[in-house]
C-alpha positions as CSV (number, residue, x, y, z in Angstrom):
1,M,10.9,-26.3,13.9
2,T,13.3,-23.7,11.8
3,S,11.3,-20.5,11.8
4,E,10.8,-19.0,8.0
5,L,13.1,-16.7,6.8
6,T,12.0,-13.6,5.2
7,Y,13.5,-11.3,2.3
8,E,14.2,-8.8,4.6
9,S,15.9,-10.9,7.2
10,I,18.4,-12.3,4.8
11,M,18.8,-8.9,3.1
12,R,19.3,-7.2,6.9
13,N,22.4,-9.6,7.4
14,L,24.0,-9.4,4.3
15,G,23.9,-6.0,4.5
16,N,25.6,-6.5,8.3
17,R,28.4,-9.0,6.9
18,I,26.8,-12.2,8.1
19,Y,27.2,-14.9,5.7
20,K,26.5,-18.0,5.3
21,P,28.4,-21.3,3.3
22,I,25.5,-21.7,1.7
23,Y,21.7,-19.4,0.2
24,Y,19.5,-22.3,-1.3
25,L,17.2,-19.4,-3.0
26,M,13.6,-21.3,-4.2
27,G,10.1,-20.7,-5.5
28,E,7.7,-19.1,-7.9
29,E,8.3,-15.4,-7.1
30,S,12.0,-14.8,-9.2
31,Y,12.2,-11.1,-8.1
32,F,13.2,-11.9,-4.3
33,I,15.6,-14.7,-5.5
34,D,17.3,-12.4,-8.3
35,K,17.8,-9.5,-5.3
36,I,19.4,-11.5,-3.0
37,S,21.5,-13.0,-5.5
38,E,22.5,-9.9,-7.3
39,Y,23.2,-8.6,-3.5
40,I,25.9,-11.3,-2.6
41,K,29.2,-10.3,-4.6
42,G,32.8,-10.7,-3.9
43,F,36.2,-10.1,-5.8
44,N,36.4,-13.7,-6.6
45,Q,32.9,-14.6,-8.3
46,V,31.8,-17.8,-10.1
47,I,28.7,-18.0,-12.1
48,L,27.9,-21.5,-13.3
49,Y,24.7,-23.1,-14.4
50,G,22.5,-26.2,-14.1
51,S,21.7,-26.8,-17.4
52,D,25.1,-27.2,-18.3
53,T,26.8,-28.1,-15.0
54,E,28.0,-31.3,-13.1
55,M,27.3,-31.2,-9.3
56,D,31.1,-32.2,-9.2
57,T,32.2,-28.9,-11.2
58,I,30.3,-26.7,-8.5
59,I,31.7,-28.5,-5.4
60,N,35.2,-28.6,-6.6
61,A,34.6,-24.6,-7.2
62,A,33.2,-24.5,-3.9
63,K,35.8,-26.2,-2.1
64,R,38.2,-23.5,-3.8
65,Y,39.9,-21.0,-1.7
66,P,40.1,-17.1,-2.7
67,M,42.7,-15.3,-4.0
68,M,43.1,-11.9,-2.5
69,A,39.9,-12.1,-1.2
70,E,37.9,-12.6,2.0
71,H,35.5,-14.5,0.2
72,Q,34.9,-16.2,-3.1
73,V,31.2,-16.1,-4.3
74,V,29.9,-19.6,-6.7
75,I,26.4,-18.6,-7.6
76,V,24.6,-21.4,-9.6
77,R,21.8,-20.2,-11.7
78,E,18.9,-22.4,-13.2
79,A,19.8,-24.4,-10.1
80,Q,15.8,-26.4,-10.9
81,Q,17.8,-28.3,-13.7
82,L,20.9,-29.6,-11.4
83,K,21.0,-33.3,-11.4
84,N,22.0,-36.0,-8.5
85,L,22.4,-32.6,-6.5
86,D,21.1,-34.4,-3.1
87,E,24.3,-36.6,-2.5
88,P,27.5,-34.3,-3.6
89,L,25.6,-31.3,-1.8
90,N,24.9,-33.3,1.3
91,Y,28.6,-34.4,1.7
92,Y,29.9,-30.9,1.0
93,L,28.0,-29.7,3.9
94,Q,29.5,-31.8,6.4
95,H,32.8,-29.6,6.2
96,P,31.9,-26.5,3.4
97,Q,34.7,-24.1,2.7
98,P,34.3,-21.6,5.6
99,Q,35.7,-18.7,2.6
100,T,32.8,-19.5,0.0
101,I,29.2,-18.3,-0.5
102,L,27.7,-20.8,-2.4
103,V,24.0,-19.4,-4.2
104,F,21.9,-21.4,-5.5
105,C,18.7,-20.2,-7.5
106,H,16.2,-23.0,-8.1
107,K,13.4,-20.8,-9.9
108,H,9.4,-22.0,-10.5
109,G,10.1,-24.8,-7.7
110,K,11.2,-25.9,-4.9
111,L,13.3,-28.8,-2.8
112,D,10.7,-31.5,-1.1
113,R,11.4,-30.8,2.0
114,R,11.3,-34.1,3.3
115,K,14.5,-34.7,2.3
116,K,18.0,-34.8,4.3
117,L,19.5,-32.0,1.9
118,V,17.1,-29.4,3.0
119,A,17.7,-30.1,6.7
120,E,21.7,-29.8,6.2
121,I,21.0,-26.4,4.1
122,E,19.1,-25.1,7.1
123,K,22.0,-26.5,9.8
124,N,24.4,-24.8,7.8
125,G,23.3,-21.9,5.7
126,V,19.9,-20.1,4.1
127,L,16.8,-22.0,2.9
128,F,14.6,-19.5,1.5
129,E,11.3,-20.3,-0.2
130,S,10.3,-16.9,-2.5
131,K,6.5,-16.8,-3.0
132,K,4.2,-15.1,-4.7
133,L,2.6,-12.3,-3.4
134,K,-1.1,-12.1,-3.2
135,D,-3.2,-9.2,-5.1
136,N,-3.9,-7.5,-1.9
137,Q,-0.3,-7.9,-1.0
138,I,1.0,-5.8,-3.8
139,P,-0.1,-2.2,-3.1
140,D,1.8,-2.8,0.5
141,F,4.7,-4.0,-1.4
142,T,4.3,-0.9,-3.7
143,Q,4.5,1.8,-1.0
144,H,7.1,0.2,1.1
145,Y,9.4,0.2,-2.9
146,L,9.3,4.1,-2.7
147,Q,9.5,4.2,0.7
148,Q,12.7,3.2,0.6
149,K,13.7,6.0,-2.4
150,A,11.2,8.5,0.1
151,I,8.2,8.5,-2.6
152,Q,4.7,8.2,-1.8
153,I,2.4,7.2,-4.1
154,D,-1.9,8.1,-3.9
155,R,-4.1,5.2,-2.6
156,K,-6.1,5.1,-6.5
157,A,-2.6,5.1,-8.4
158,S,-1.5,2.1,-6.6
159,E,-5.0,0.3,-7.2
160,M,-4.1,1.0,-11.0
161,L,-1.0,-0.1,-10.8
162,A,-1.4,-3.2,-9.2
163,E,-4.4,-3.8,-11.5
164,F,-2.3,-3.0,-14.6
165,V,1.0,-5.1,-13.7
166,G,-1.0,-8.1,-11.7
167,T,1.6,-9.8,-9.2
168,D,4.6,-9.8,-11.4
169,L,7.1,-8.1,-9.2
170,S,9.9,-7.3,-11.8
171,K,7.3,-5.9,-14.1
172,L,6.1,-3.9,-11.3
173,V,9.3,-2.4,-10.2
174,N,10.0,-1.8,-13.9
175,E,7.2,0.4,-13.9
176,L,7.5,2.3,-10.7
177,D,11.5,3.1,-11.4
178,K,9.7,4.7,-14.9
179,L,7.8,6.6,-12.7
180,I,10.0,7.8,-10.3
181,I,12.3,8.8,-13.4
182,T,9.3,11.1,-14.8
183,L,8.7,12.8,-11.3
184,P,9.6,16.5,-11.0
185,T,12.2,17.0,-8.8
186,D,9.7,19.1,-5.9
187,N,6.9,16.7,-6.2
188,K,7.6,13.2,-4.6
189,L,3.8,11.6,-4.8
190,I,2.5,9.7,-7.4
191,T,-0.9,10.2,-8.4
192,P,-3.6,8.6,-10.8
193,E,-2.8,11.6,-13.3
194,H,1.0,10.8,-13.4
195,I,0.2,7.1,-13.9
196,E,-1.9,8.0,-16.8
197,R,0.3,10.3,-18.5
198,N,3.2,8.1,-18.4
199,I,2.1,4.7,-18.0
200,G,-0.7,4.7,-20.6
201,I,-4.0,3.4,-17.8
202,S,-6.8,5.9,-17.7
203,K,-7.3,7.4,-14.5
204,D,-11.2,7.2,-15.1
205,Y,-11.9,4.3,-17.3
206,N,-9.8,1.1,-15.5
207,N,-11.2,-1.7,-14.1
208,F,-10.8,-0.3,-10.6
209,E,-13.7,2.3,-11.6
210,L,-15.8,-0.2,-12.9
211,K,-15.6,-1.8,-9.7
212,D,-16.3,1.3,-7.7
213,A,-19.5,1.8,-10.6
214,L,-20.8,-1.9,-9.6
215,I,-20.4,-1.1,-5.9
216,K,-22.9,2.1,-6.2
217,K,-24.6,0.8,-8.9
218,D,-23.8,3.4,-11.2
219,I,-25.2,2.4,-14.6
220,Y,-24.3,5.3,-16.3
221,K,-20.6,5.7,-15.1
222,A,-20.5,1.4,-15.7
223,N,-22.1,1.4,-19.2
224,R,-19.4,4.4,-19.7
225,I,-16.7,2.6,-19.2
226,I,-17.8,-0.5,-20.7
227,D,-18.2,1.3,-24.1
228,Y,-14.0,2.7,-23.3
229,F,-13.3,-1.1,-22.9
230,I,-14.9,-2.0,-26.2
231,K,-13.2,0.6,-27.7
232,N,-9.9,-0.2,-26.4
233,P,-9.6,-4.0,-26.7
234,K,-5.9,-4.1,-26.4
235,S,-5.2,-1.7,-23.2
236,N,-8.5,-3.5,-21.4
237,P,-8.4,-7.3,-21.9
238,I,-11.6,-9.0,-21.1
239,Q,-9.6,-11.4,-18.9
240,M,-8.1,-8.8,-16.7
241,T,-11.7,-7.3,-16.1
242,L,-13.1,-11.1,-15.2
243,A,-9.9,-12.1,-12.9
244,L,-10.6,-8.7,-10.8
245,L,-14.4,-8.6,-10.5
246,F,-14.5,-12.6,-10.1
247,S,-11.9,-12.1,-6.8
248,F,-14.0,-9.5,-5.2
249,F,-17.4,-10.7,-5.4
250,A,-15.6,-14.3,-4.3
251,N,-14.4,-11.9,-1.4
252,L,-17.9,-9.9,-1.0
253,M,-19.9,-13.7,-0.8
254,L,-17.0,-14.7,2.0
255,A,-17.8,-11.1,3.9
256,Y,-21.3,-12.6,4.6
257,Y,-20.1,-14.8,7.2
258,A,-17.4,-12.7,9.1
259,P,-18.8,-13.3,12.4
260,D,-17.7,-9.3,13.2
261,K,-18.7,-7.3,10.0
262,S,-17.1,-3.9,11.5
263,D,-14.5,-2.6,8.8
264,R,-11.8,-4.1,11.4
265,G,-13.4,-7.6,11.4
266,I,-14.3,-7.7,7.7
267,A,-10.3,-6.8,7.0
268,A,-9.3,-9.4,9.5
269,Y,-11.4,-12.1,8.0
270,L,-10.8,-11.5,4.4
271,G,-6.8,-11.2,5.2
272,L,-6.7,-7.5,3.7
273,R,-4.3,-5.4,4.5
274,S,-5.9,-2.4,6.1
275,P,-9.8,-2.0,7.4
276,Y,-9.7,0.9,5.5
277,A,-9.5,-2.0,2.2
278,A,-13.1,-3.2,3.7
279,K,-15.0,-0.3,3.2
280,D,-16.1,-1.4,-0.8
281,Y,-17.2,-5.1,0.6
282,I,-19.3,-3.0,3.5
283,N,-21.0,-0.8,0.9
284,A,-21.5,-3.6,-1.8
285,M,-23.2,-5.4,1.1
286,K,-25.6,-2.7,1.5
287,V,-26.7,-3.2,-2.3
288,Y,-25.9,-6.6,-3.0
289,G,-27.7,-9.9,-1.1
290,G,-26.0,-13.4,-0.7
291,K,-28.3,-14.6,-3.6
292,K,-27.5,-12.2,-5.9
293,V,-24.0,-12.0,-5.3
294,M,-24.2,-15.8,-5.9
295,D,-25.8,-15.2,-9.1
296,I,-23.1,-12.9,-10.0
297,I,-20.6,-15.5,-9.3
298,G,-22.5,-17.8,-11.7
299,Y,-22.8,-15.1,-14.7
300,L,-18.8,-14.7,-14.5
301,R,-17.8,-18.4,-14.5
302,E,-20.7,-18.3,-17.5
303,C,-18.6,-15.0,-19.4
304,D,-15.3,-16.4,-18.8
305,A,-16.4,-19.7,-20.4
306,A,-17.8,-17.9,-23.3
307,S,-14.7,-15.6,-23.7
308,K,-12.6,-19.0,-23.8
309,G,-14.9,-20.3,-26.6
310,F,-17.0,-22.5,-24.7
311,N,-20.4,-22.7,-26.3
312,N,-19.4,-19.8,-28.1
313,S,-18.2,-19.3,-31.6
314,N,-19.5,-15.7,-32.6
315,T,-19.9,-13.2,-29.5
316,Q,-16.9,-10.3,-29.2
317,S,-15.8,-10.0,-25.9
318,G,-17.3,-6.4,-26.0
319,N,-20.7,-7.9,-26.3
320,L,-20.1,-10.7,-23.4
321,L,-18.6,-7.8,-21.2
322,R,-21.8,-5.7,-21.9
323,E,-24.4,-8.5,-21.1
324,L,-22.4,-9.7,-17.7
325,I,-22.5,-5.8,-16.7
326,F,-26.4,-5.9,-17.2
327,K,-27.1,-9.2,-15.2
328,I,-24.8,-7.5,-12.5
329,L,-26.5,-4.4,-11.9
330,H,-30.0,-5.3,-12.8
């Protein structure tokens, strides 16, 4: 079985001028597809679109020889909209034009791996599936992206940004680039204060701090944050809060089943990025029993349904959130 290619290995080979006749880039995460296709450039570059191009046109373009250049690049955007892809591409891959780099950008979907075409692409070139990152992978991505630019980020600042952006990498990179521009020349560290000043996320009133208050059962702090959320609903939509809390308490329920309750053991069991990330779960297990956590997950489901109008036509989201926090803490 062919080992799965990574974004990093593909970019490393491209940087070393190791090219393949075909790159089929597919998957749910557009960011990696865009970065790879943008990197592959040539003097003779043709860009086609699957929505208004036939496969015959693509194959004919790929068969042409480059003029006054070592390679020509043919990029097919919106490849997911191509019809009758398999037979023409299979035939072309029997004898691909060695001086052509043919790139397909297939977003929000992927090829059926049982097809013969998949094996032909893997034999002749690169088949890359760009997968969405999980929530707990975003801080690592953030740190890696910033390290390449000789910038560091405070842990809390990273968590704040991940909570604000979610798993949309293009949006995350855009926010990071804006932060880098606003950093003073003598400062290479992004802090919560820097994020608050430039992005508008409060360093004291956010879902990260709310989770911290619930872990510590700090009733005063939790209610103060909820009051802020109610006064600023556009900056703090209830669905973002519910998603973060559900993820945390669902993981907390799983943590009870970890055979090794140490930092390292729980981190491994939950698939966390580091043992340090397990401390919140260890601290929460000291104040919330398994039965209470099950109840909290039920409260979160009820609140989510009510926030979407199920069995609830009048209660505002702020009041739903206040009631939810009361149930969690008491």
